[in-house]
C-alpha positions as CSV (number, residue, x, y, z in Angstrom):
1,X,-17.5,7.8,-12.1
2,X,-14.4,7.2,-14.2
3,X,-12.9,5.3,-11.2
4,X,-15.6,2.6,-11.5
5,X,-14.6,2.0,-15.2
6,X,-11.0,1.9,-14.1
7,X,-11.6,-0.7,-11.5
8,X,-13.5,-2.9,-13.8
9,X,-10.6,-2.6,-16.5
10,X,-8.2,-3.5,-13.9
11,X,-10.3,-6.4,-12.7
12,X,-10.7,-7.6,-16.4
13,X,-6.9,-7.3,-16.9
14,X,-6.1,-9.5,-13.9
15,X,-8.9,-12.0,-15.0
16,X,-7.5,-12.3,-18.4
17,X,-4.0,-13.1,-17.0
18,X,-5.3,-16.1,-15.0
19,X,-7.9,-17.2,-17.6
20,X,-5.5,-20.0,-18.9
21,X,-4.7,-21.5,-15.5
22,X,-6.3,-24.8,-14.5
23,X,-8.0,-25.4,-11.1
24,X,-4.9,-26.7,-9.6
25,X,-2.8,-23.7,-10.6
26,X,-4.8,-21.6,-8.2
27,X,-3.1,-23.4,-5.2
28,X,0.2,-22.0,-6.1
29,X,1.6,-19.7,-3.4
30,X,2.7,-16.1,-4.1
31,X,5.2,-14.1,-2.4
32,X,2.6,-12.3,-0.3
33,X,2.3,-14.1,3.0
34,X,2.4,-17.4,1.0
35,X,-1.3,-16.6,-0.2
36,X,-2.3,-18.8,-3.1
37,X,-4.0,-17.4,-6.1
38,X,-7.3,-18.7,-4.7
39,X,-6.7,-16.6,-1.5
40,X,-6.0,-13.6,-3.4
41,X,-9.1,-13.8,-5.4
42,X,-11.4,-14.8,-2.5
43,X,-10.0,-11.6,-0.6
44,X,-10.7,-9.4,-3.6
45,X,-14.1,-10.9,-4.2
46,X,-15.0,-10.5,-0.4
47,X,-14.2,-6.8,-0.2
48,X,-15.8,-6.1,-3.6
49,X,-19.0,-7.6,-2.1
50,X,-18.6,-5.4,0.9
51,X,-18.2,-2.3,-1.2
52,X,-21.3,-3.2,-3.3
53,X,-23.4,-3.9,-0.1
54,X,-22.2,-0.5,1.4
55,X,-24.1,1.0,-1.5
56,X,-27.1,-1.2,-2.0
57,X,-27.8,-2.7,1.4
58,X,-26.4,-1.0,4.4
59,X,-28.0,-3.5,6.9
60,X,-26.3,-6.6,5.0
61,X,-23.0,-4.6,5.0
62,X,-23.2,-4.2,8.8
63,X,-23.9,-7.9,9.2
64,X,-20.9,-8.8,7.0
65,X,-18.7,-6.7,9.3
66,X,-20.2,-8.2,12.5
67,X,-19.5,-11.8,11.1
68,X,-16.0,-10.7,10.0
69,X,-15.2,-9.2,13.4
70,X,-16.5,-12.2,15.3
71,X,-14.5,-14.7,13.0
72,X,-11.3,-12.8,13.3
73,X,-11.2,-13.4,17.1
74,X,-10.8,-17.0,16.4
75,X,-8.8,-17.1,13.1
76,X,-7.1,-15.5,10.1
77,X,-8.8,-13.5,7.4
78,X,-8.2,-15.8,4.6
79,X,-10.0,-18.6,6.5
80,X,-13.0,-16.5,7.0
81,X,-13.1,-15.4,3.4
82,X,-12.9,-19.1,2.3
83,X,-15.7,-20.1,4.7
84,X,-17.9,-17.2,3.6
85,X,-17.8,-18.5,0.0
86,X,-18.1,-22.0,1.0
87,X,-14.7,-23.0,-0.2
88,X,-15.3,-21.5,-3.7
89,X,-12.0,-21.8,-5.8
90,X,-10.3,-22.1,-9.1
91,X,-12.0,-21.3,-12.3
92,X,-15.4,-21.1,-10.6
93,X,-14.1,-18.5,-8.2
94,X,-12.5,-16.5,-11.0
95,X,-16.1,-16.5,-12.8
96,X,-17.9,-15.3,-9.7
97,X,-15.4,-12.6,-8.8
98,X,-15.5,-11.2,-12.3
99,X,-19.4,-11.2,-12.5
100,X,-19.6,-9.4,-9.1
101,X,-17.0,-6.9,-10.2
102,X,-19.1,-6.0,-13.3
103,X,-22.0,-5.5,-10.9
104,X,-20.1,-3.4,-8.4
105,X,-18.7,-1.3,-11.2
106,X,-22.2,-0.7,-12.6
107,X,-23.6,0.4,-9.2
108,X,-20.6,2.7,-8.4
109,X,-20.7,4.3,-12.1
110,X,-24.3,5.6,-11.2
111,X,-23.7,6.6,-7.5
112,X,-23.0,10.1,-6.4
113,X,-19.2,10.3,-6.0
114,X,-19.6,12.3,-2.8
115,X,-22.0,9.9,-1.1
116,X,-20.7,8.8,2.3
117,X,-20.6,5.0,2.7
118,X,-19.9,3.2,5.8
119,X,-16.9,1.0,6.0
120,X,-15.0,-1.2,8.4
121,X,-13.1,2.0,9.6
122,X,-14.2,5.6,9.1
123,X,-16.8,6.2,6.4
124,X,-15.6,7.2,3.0
125,X,-16.9,8.8,-0.2
126,X,-18.2,6.6,-2.8
127,X,-15.3,7.6,-5.2
128,X,-12.8,6.9,-2.4
129,X,-14.4,3.5,-1.9
130,X,-14.1,2.3,-5.6
131,X,-10.6,3.7,-5.9
132,X,-9.7,1.6,-2.9
133,X,-11.1,-1.5,-4.8
134,X,-9.0,-0.4,-7.8
135,X,-5.9,0.0,-5.7
136,X,-6.3,-3.4,-4.0
137,X,-7.0,-5.2,-7.1
138,X,-3.8,-3.8,-8.7
139,X,-1.7,-4.4,-5.6
140,X,-2.8,-8.0,-5.0
141,X,-2.6,-8.5,-8.8
142,X,1.1,-7.8,-8.6
143,X,1.9,-10.8,-6.7
144,X,0.0,-13.0,-9.2
145,X,2.0,-11.4,-12.0
146,X,5.3,-12.0,-10.1
147,X,4.2,-15.7,-9.5
148,X,3.5,-16.3,-13.2
149,X,6.6,-14.6,-14.4
150,X,4.7,-12.0,-16.5
151,X,5.8,-8.4,-17.0
152,X,2.9,-6.2,-16.2
153,X,1.7,-3.8,-18.8
154,X,0.2,-0.8,-16.9
155,X,-2.3,1.7,-18.0
156,X,-2.6,5.4,-17.0
157,X,-5.4,4.4,-14.8
158,X,-2.7,3.9,-12.2
159,X,-3.0,7.6,-11.7
160,X,-5.8,6.7,-9.3
161,X,-3.3,5.0,-7.2
162,X,-0.7,7.7,-7.4
163,X,-3.2,10.2,-6.2
164,X,-4.3,7.8,-3.3
165,X,-0.6,7.6,-2.4
166,X,-0.2,11.4,-2.5
167,X,-3.4,11.8,-0.4
168,X,-2.0,9.4,2.3
169,X,1.3,11.2,2.7
170,X,0.3,12.5,6.2
171,X,-1.7,9.3,7.1
172,X,1.6,7.2,6.6
173,X,3.2,9.2,9.5
174,X,0.1,9.9,11.7
175,X,-0.8,6.2,11.7
176,X,2.7,5.6,13.1
177,X,2.2,8.3,15.7
178,X,5.0,10.4,14.0
179,X,4.9,14.0,13.3
180,X,4.0,14.7,9.6
181,X,7.2,16.2,8.1
182,X,6.6,19.2,5.9
183,X,6.8,20.0,3.1
184,X,5.5,16.9,1.4
185,X,8.1,16.0,-1.4
186,X,7.6,17.1,-5.0
187,X,6.8,14.1,-7.3
188,X,7.8,14.1,-11.0
189,X,6.4,10.8,-12.3
190,X,6.4,9.1,-15.8
191,X,3.1,7.5,-16.5
192,X,2.8,4.3,-18.6
193,X,1.9,6.5,-21.7
194,X,5.0,8.5,-21.2
195,X,3.1,11.5,-19.9
196,X,4.8,13.4,-17.0
197,X,2.8,13.8,-13.8
198,X,3.6,16.1,-11.2
199,X,2.4,16.6,-7.6
200,X,3.4,19.1,-4.9
201,X,5.4,22.2,-5.0
202,X,8.6,22.0,-7.2
203,X,11.6,21.8,-4.9
204,X,15.1,20.7,-5.3
205,X,15.9,19.3,-1.8
206,X,12.6,17.1,-1.3
207,X,11.7,15.1,-4.5
208,X,11.0,11.8,-5.9
209,X,11.5,11.1,-9.6
210,X,10.8,8.0,-11.7
211,X,8.2,5.7,-13.0
212,X,4.6,6.1,-11.7
213,X,4.2,2.3,-11.5
214,X,7.2,2.0,-9.2
215,X,5.7,4.8,-7.0
216,X,2.5,2.7,-6.9
217,X,4.4,-0.3,-6.0
218,X,5.9,1.4,-3.1
219,X,2.9,3.1,-1.6
220,X,0.9,-0.2,-2.0
221,X,3.8,-2.2,-0.4
222,X,4.3,-4.7,-3.1
223,X,8.0,-3.6,-3.5
224,X,10.6,-2.2,-1.2
225,X,12.0,1.1,-2.2
226,X,15.4,-0.5,-2.6
227,X,14.0,-2.6,-5.3
228,X,13.0,0.2,-7.5
229,X,14.8,2.8,-9.6
230,X,13.0,5.8,-8.1
231,X,15.2,8.7,-7.3
232,X,14.6,9.9,-3.8
233,X,16.1,13.2,-2.4
234,X,15.6,14.5,1.0
235,X,14.9,13.3,4.5
236,X,11.1,13.7,4.2
237,X,11.0,11.8,0.9
238,X,13.3,9.1,2.2
239,X,11.2,8.7,5.5
240,X,8.0,8.5,3.4
241,X,9.4,5.8,0.8
242,X,10.7,3.7,3.7
243,X,7.2,3.2,5.2
244,X,4.7,4.4,2.7
245,X,1.1,2.9,3.3
246,X,-1.7,4.1,1.2
247,X,-4.2,1.6,2.6
248,X,-6.1,1.7,5.9
249,X,-5.4,-0.4,8.9
250,X,-2.6,-0.6,11.5
251,X,1.0,0.3,10.4
252,X,2.3,-2.3,8.2
253,X,6.0,-2.6,7.3
254,X,6.9,-2.8,3.5
255,X,8.4,-6.1,2.3
256,X,12.1,-6.6,3.1
257,X,14.5,-5.7,0.1
258,X,14.8,-8.5,-2.4
259,X,11.8,-10.3,-1.2
260,X,9.1,-9.3,-3.8
261,X,10.2,-9.6,-7.4
262,X,9.0,-11.4,-10.6
263,X,9.9,-15.0,-10.7
264,X,11.5,-16.3,-14.0
265,X,9.1,-18.3,-16.2
266,X,9.6,-22.1,-16.2
């Protein structure tokens, strides 16, 4: 699966970004719920492990979910993830996270893309599972780029996230118990390479035009639509971009305008 390669490439890019950091730097707080870089990496590491186990050891995966469910009755997710890895942090955490990502990518690369895998919520295909890992790596990576004041150089592998965003158009509304407005807006997005990507039926009154990376930022909720240059036309398009959510779980509001941005370098 190409998605397995794309996931690993995104992971390595984030790994390269933080490679120069000292252990103490991993304690810096990002703009995402005041999570530190340590917390971000442990979160990615934990769910990469879950995805790997869903393919290689279903019993171990189920045990992971049971432990998680029990732990969350008493505390927050980051605390459970820290305890699960015995407080692993800093450069040692980066090393183990990267090693497991390589293994996860290798396993998914040789897995039937249509294989149904158990997950915390509904089951999903292997292709959807590794795409979700790519999406989450990219999304959580953004708060690290923002914290370090580094402009991200995206690659066309973010098309996977665009497709995920498009595929969850209906989910965004249904998850909020809202009627799904039709038609879905037409998308005309410019890829990092400069290529144009289009989705949906071309129409003048419901459309979203702009950079693919900004569309990804909105559907992964790392930016408010007001903090992008996307051109949004139509009530359906506006409603989507105001609450877009391409990830599973209960309805989650996007960040408030002006709260997620790249910090200036010191």
